[in-house]
C-alpha positions in Angstrom: 99.2 26.7 -49.0 99.8 25.7 -52.6 98.5 22.2 -51.9 95.3 23.6 -50.3 94.8 26.0 -53.2 95.1 23.1 -55.7 92.4 21.2 -53.7 90.1 24.2 -53.6 90.4 24.8 -57.3 89.7 21.1 -58.0 86.7 21.1 -55.8 85.3 24.3 -57.4 85.8 22.8 -60.9 84.3 19.5 -59.8 81.2 21.2 -58.4 80.8 23.2 -61.6 81.3 20.1 -63.7 78.6 18.3 -61.7 76.2 21.1 -62.1 76.7 21.2 -65.9 76.6 17.4 -66.4 74.0 16.2 -63.9 71.3 14.2 -65.7 73.2 14.0 -69.0 73.6 10.9 -71.0 76.8 9.0 -71.7 78.8 7.4 -74.5 80.8 4.2 -73.8 83.9 3.8 -75.8 86.1 0.7 -75.8 89.0 0.0 -77.9 92.6 -1.1 -78.5 95.7 0.9 -79.3 97.6 -1.2 -81.8 100.1 0.3 -84.3 99.5 3.8 -83.1 102.0 6.4 -82.0 100.4 7.1 -78.6 99.4 4.4 -76.1 97.1 6.9 -74.3 95.3 8.8 -77.1 93.0 11.7 -76.2 89.4 11.9 -77.2 89.2 15.5 -78.4 85.9 17.3 -78.6 85.7 19.3 -81.9 82.5 21.3 -81.3 82.3 25.1 -81.2 83.4 25.4 -77.6 86.7 23.7 -78.5 87.8 27.1 -79.8 87.6 28.4 -76.2 88.8 25.6 -74.0 89.5 21.8 -74.0 87.3 21.0 -71.0 85.4 18.4 -73.0 88.5 16.4 -74.0 89.0 13.0 -72.4 92.4 11.4 -71.7 92.4 7.7 -72.3 94.6 5.4 -70.2 95.1 2.1 -71.9 96.2 -1.2 -70.2 99.5 -2.9 -71.1 97.6 -5.0 -73.7 96.5 -1.8 -75.4 92.9 -2.1 -74.3 91.0 0.9 -73.0 87.5 1.7 -71.9 86.1 5.2 -71.1 82.9 7.1 -70.9 81.9 10.6 -72.2 79.2 12.6 -70.5 77.1 14.2 -73.2 73.6 15.6 -73.7 73.9 16.1 -77.4 75.4 14.3 -80.4 78.9 15.6 -81.1 82.0 15.1 -83.2 85.2 14.0 -81.6 88.7 13.2 -82.7 90.0 9.8 -81.5 93.5 9.0 -82.6 93.6 9.8 -86.3 89.8 9.5 -86.7 86.8 11.8 -86.5 83.8 10.1 -85.0 80.2 11.1 -84.3 78.9 10.1 -80.9 75.4 10.3 -79.5 74.2 9.8 -75.9 73.6 6.2 -75.3 76.0 5.0 -78.0 78.5 2.2 -77.4 81.4 2.3 -79.8 84.4 0.1 -80.3 87.6 1.3 -81.9 90.8 -0.5 -82.9 93.3 2.3 -83.5 96.1 2.3 -86.0 98.3 5.1 -87.3 96.1 5.6 -90.4 92.5 6.5 -90.0 91.7 4.3 -93.0 92.9 1.2 -91.2 91.1 1.9 -87.9 88.4 -0.6 -87.2 85.1 0.9 -86.0 82.2 -1.2 -84.8 79.1 -0.6 -82.6 76.5 2.2 -82.8 76.8 4.5 -85.7 79.6 2.3 -87.3 78.5 3.0 -90.9 78.6 6.7 -90.6 81.8 6.7 -88.5 83.5 4.5 -91.1 82.4 7.0 -93.7 84.1 9.7 -91.6 87.5 8.0 -92.1 87.6 10.0 -95.3 86.8 13.3 -93.7 90.3 14.7 -94.5 89.9 13.9 -98.2 91.8 17.0 -99.4 94.9 16.0 -97.5 94.6 12.2 -98.1 94.2 12.7 -101.9 97.4 14.8 -101.8 95.5 17.2 -104.1 98.2 19.9 -104.0 101.3 17.7 -103.7 100.2 15.8 -106.8 99.4 19.0 -108.7 102.3 21.3 -108.0 102.6 24.2 -110.5 99.1 23.9 -112.0 96.9 26.9 -112.4 94.1 27.8 -110.0 91.5 27.0 -112.6 92.9 23.5 -113.0 93.2 22.8 -109.2 89.6 24.0 -108.8 88.5 21.2 -111.2 90.5 18.6 -109.3 89.0 19.8 -105.9 85.5 19.6 -107.1 85.9 16.3 -108.8 87.0 14.7 -105.5 84.1 16.5 -103.8 81.7 14.8 -106.2 83.2 11.4 -105.2 82.8 12.2 -101.6 79.1 13.1 -102.1 78.6 9.8 -104.0 80.0 7.9 -101.0 77.7 9.9 -98.7 74.6 9.0 -100.9 75.4 5.3 -100.5 75.0 5.4 -96.8 71.7 4.2 -95.3 71.3 7.2 -93.0 67.9 7.8 -91.5 69.0 11.1 -89.9 68.5 13.8 -92.5 70.5 16.3 -90.4 73.7 14.2 -90.8 73.4 14.3 -94.6 73.0 18.1 -94.4 76.0 18.4 -92.1 78.2 16.3 -94.4 77.2 18.4 -97.4 78.1 21.5 -95.3 81.5 19.9 -94.4 82.3 19.0 -98.1 81.3 22.6 -99.1 83.6 24.0 -96.4 86.4 21.8 -97.6 85.9 23.0 -101.2 86.3 26.6 -99.9 89.3 25.8 -97.7 91.1 23.9 -100.5 90.6 26.9 -102.8 92.1 29.3 -100.2 94.9 26.8 -99.5 96.0 27.0 -103.1 97.8 30.2 -102.2 100.3 28.2 -100.2 101.2 26.1 -103.2 100.5 28.3 -106.2 103.3 30.8 -105.7 100.9 33.6 -104.9 103.5 34.9 -102.6 107.2 34.3 -101.9 108.3 32.7 -98.6 110.7 35.7 -98.2 107.8 38.2 -98.3 107.1 40.2 -95.2 103.8 39.5 -93.5 102.4 42.8 -94.7 103.3 42.1 -98.3 102.1 38.5 -98.0 98.7 39.8 -96.7 98.4 42.3 -99.7 99.0 39.5 -102.2 96.6 37.1 -100.4 93.9 39.9 -100.4 94.3 40.4 -104.1 94.3 36.7 -104.9 91.2 35.9 -102.7 89.4 38.9 -104.1 89.8 37.6 -107.6 87.4 34.7 -107.0 85.3 36.1 -104.2 82.0 35.7 -106.1 82.8 32.0 -106.5 83.6 31.6 -102.7 80.5 33.6 -101.7 78.2 31.1 -103.6 79.6 28.3 -101.5 79.5 30.3 -98.3 75.8 30.9 -98.8 75.3 27.2 -98.3 76.8 27.1 -94.8 76.5 30.5 -93.2 72.9 30.4 -92.0 72.9 27.3 -89.8 74.3 27.7 -86.3 74.3 23.9 -85.8 77.0 23.8 -88.5 79.4 25.6 -86.2 80.0 22.3 -84.4 81.6 21.1 -87.6 85.3 22.1 -87.4 85.9 22.6 -91.1 82.8 24.8 -91.4 83.7 26.8 -88.4 87.3 27.4 -89.5 86.3 28.6 -92.9 83.7 31.0 -91.5 86.3 32.4 -89.1 88.9 32.8 -91.8 86.6 34.4 -94.4 85.2 37.0 -91.9 88.6 38.7 -92.1 88.0 39.7 -95.7 85.4 42.3 -96.6 84.6 40.8 -100.0 83.4 37.5 -98.5 79.8 37.2 -97.2 79.7 36.9 -93.5 77.2 35.0 -91.3 75.2 37.4 -89.2 73.5 34.7 -87.2 73.3 35.1 -83.4 75.3 32.0 -82.8 78.3 32.9 -85.0 78.3 36.5 -83.7 78.5 35.3 -80.2 81.1 32.7 -81.0 83.3 35.4 -82.5 82.8 37.6 -79.4 83.7 34.7 -77.0 86.8 33.8 -79.0 88.0 37.4 -79.0 87.6 37.7 -75.3 89.1 34.2 -74.7 92.2 35.2 -76.6 92.8 37.9 -74.0 93.7 35.1 -71.7 95.9 33.1 -74.0 99.1 34.7 -72.6 97.7 34.8 -69.1 94.9 36.7 -67.3 96.0 40.3 -66.7 94.9 42.3 -63.7 93.6 45.0 -66.0 91.4 42.6 -67.9 90.2 40.6 -64.8 87.0 42.5 -63.9 85.8 42.9 -67.4 86.3 39.2 -68.3 84.7 38.1 -65.1 81.6 40.1 -65.8 81.6 39.1 -69.4 80.8 35.5 -68.4 77.2 36.4 -67.5 76.7 38.0 -70.9 77.3 34.7 -72.8 73.9 33.1 -73.8 75.1 29.8 -75.0 75.4 27.4 -72.0 78.2 25.4 -73.7 80.3 28.5 -74.6 79.6 30.0 -71.2 80.8 26.9 -69.4 84.0 26.6 -71.5 84.8 30.3 -71.0 84.2 30.1 -67.3 86.4 27.1 -66.8 89.2 28.8 -68.8 88.8 31.9 -66.7 89.0 29.9 -63.4 92.2 28.2 -64.6 93.8 31.4 -65.8 92.8 33.1 -62.5 94.8 30.6 -60.6 97.9 31.5 -62.7 97.6 35.3 -62.3 100.5 37.5 -61.3 101.1 37.3 -57.5 99.5 33.8 -57.0 101.5 31.1 -55.3 103.3 29.0 -57.9 102.2 25.4 -58.4 104.7 22.8 -57.2 105.6 19.5 -58.9 108.3 16.8 -58.8 111.2 16.6 -61.2 114.4 14.7 -61.5 117.9 15.7 -62.4 120.2 13.6 -64.7 121.3 11.5 -61.8 117.7 10.5 -61.0 117.6 12.6 -57.8 114.1 13.9 -57.1 113.4 17.6 -56.5 110.4 19.8 -56.1 110.3 23.0 -58.1 109.8 24.8 -54.8 113.3 23.6 -53.7 114.6 26.4 -55.9 112.6 29.1 -54.0 114.8 32.1 -53.0 115.8 33.1 -56.5 113.9 34.4 -59.5 113.2 31.4 -61.8 113.0 31.6 -65.6 111.6 28.2 -66.6 111.7 26.5 -70.0 109.3 23.6 -70.5 110.5 21.7 -73.6 111.2 18.3 -75.2 113.9 16.9 -77.4 111.3 16.1 -80.2 110.0 19.7 -80.3 111.7 21.7 -83.1 110.4 25.1 -81.9 111.8 24.2 -78.5 115.2 23.4 -79.9 115.2 26.7 -81.8 114.8 28.6 -78.6 117.6 26.7 -76.9 120.6 28.8 -78.0 118.9 32.1 -77.1 117.8 30.7 -73.7 121.4 29.7 -73.1 122.7 33.1 -74.1 120.3 34.8 -71.7 121.4 32.5 -68.9 125.0 33.7 -69.3 123.9 37.4 -69.3 121.6 37.2 -66.2 123.6 35.2 -63.7 121.5 36.3 -60.7 118.4 34.6 -62.2 118.1 30.8 -62.1 117.4 29.3 -65.5 115.5 26.0 -65.2 115.0 23.8 -68.3 112.4 21.1 -67.6 111.9 18.5 -70.2 108.6 16.6 -70.6 110.2 13.8 -72.7 109.0 10.3 -72.1 112.3 8.9 -73.4 114.6 9.8 -70.5 117.7 8.3 -72.1 117.2 10.6 -75.2 116.9 13.6 -72.9 120.1 12.6 -71.0 122.1 12.3 -74.2 120.8 15.7 -75.3 121.7 17.6 -72.2 125.1 15.8 -71.7 126.1 16.7 -75.3 125.2 20.3 -74.8 126.5 20.7 -71.3 124.8 24.0 -70.5 126.6 24.9 -67.3 124.5 28.0 -66.6 121.2 26.1 -66.8 119.6 23.7 -64.3 118.4 20.7 -66.2 115.4 18.5 -65.1 112.9 16.1 -66.5 109.3 15.8 -65.3 106.2 13.8 -66.0 104.0 15.9 -68.4 100.8 14.8 -66.6 102.1 16.4 -63.3 102.4 19.8 -65.1 99.8 19.8 -67.8 96.7 20.6 -65.7 98.1 22.8 -62.9 100.1 25.0 -65.3 97.6 24.8 -68.2 100.3 23.3 -70.5 98.9 23.0 -73.9 101.8 23.6 -76.2 105.6 23.8 -75.9 107.9 25.6 -75.7 106.4 27.4 -72.7 108.2 29.8 -70.5 107.3 30.8 -66.9 108.7 33.4 -64.5 108.5 32.9 -60.7 109.8 35.4 -58.1 112.0 34.8 -55.1 109.0 34.1 -52.9 107.7 31.4 -55.2 104.9 33.5 -56.6 104.0 33.9 -60.2 105.4 36.8 -62.1 103.9 35.5 -65.4 102.8 32.0 -66.2 103.1 32.8 -69.9 106.5 34.5 -70.1 108.0 35.8 -73.3 110.2 33.4 -75.3 113.9 34.1 -75.5 113.3 35.0 -79.2 111.0 37.8 -78.0 114.2 39.6 -76.9 112.9 43.0 -76.0 110.0 41.7 -74.0 111.9 39.1 -72.0 114.9 41.3 -71.3 112.5 43.9 -69.9 111.4 41.3 -67.3 114.9 39.9 -66.7 116.4 43.3 -66.4 113.9 44.3 -63.8 114.2 41.2 -61.6 117.9 40.6 -61.9 118.6 42.7 -58.8 
């Protein structure tokens, strides 16, 4: 039944994808993964709909030599992140990338190479270490530093031989957004608040600080708020979404931004799973979205979350124990399962570990299943052997076998499955959310 359901969902998504992409152009990307930390980097779409879903991302599978070739179906020019780089890709483009750990050393050739090489410096605030090199200086001083680097960035832009005026306008918008973002980021380095402050006190201090230079920020915001095509520039979009939370900053009233905010708000209702009480409203909301791109991303997210709703059959996958014996998750059917998806390199995962162990000792009638997605199996074995958590079943699984069916985007991730191998919640509370998770465990322990 579970296997048939997986096929049905895949077919539905494939048909939907075909309907959306039929007749579109394509971008051909070839490249080599050299001194880069991931042999199979993702090509990550960074347009407006990426705030909703990652349906436009492409996973690259490289050969043993590091060579890869892939195609992206696209009807419009778009920005993507490939490895450490941001690139601009147009339908019909053929681009070659030689990826290294640093975006500055990545070699880019082919269509649009001049502009894409300029984009190596897109994270200029971070790369120039503006804050780390100016710790303790006043806001007035850091503002001068920020703007001086922005001038250099514009000078580099003016040296490009770009025939497309819209690209120049987009880069001016990006630089403007970076100037705003850097000013707001000063709060993290300028001792505007103390790390010990409560969230409410921190917000009060931030509100006062941002308000002190609101007029200055508003002049910059006026440059970027009235163009909906700028919403596909990540830095512009992030700044507009941040600034809308403060009443002294001007806000875009464009139809595109208003709809984007609405779609994001409704999408967030599904971030911790699709609840039965929200199901009908979110399903009908799809038809109210006017942007085809946002509608498609929202619909795909809805379909994926629908498959993970309470009461649905749990998705099965293979995993191995420390001795290399292969199991299916469904082999544990018959008991309530509280699953921890984690990795040895994930610090937030490790922070949850002691609390997860503590709960496993308290709720003995529930099976605690820790499943690592580590690629380094030896490192995982050493970790679990050193901890010797006797009340927890330890397994390791291939991340690719879990990622799509369980919508695994970040870890740690916790899942609750009932005795009949049906989903209780695919986005269960973490052990640190003590009151919430103990309410579940207390109910299902009998």
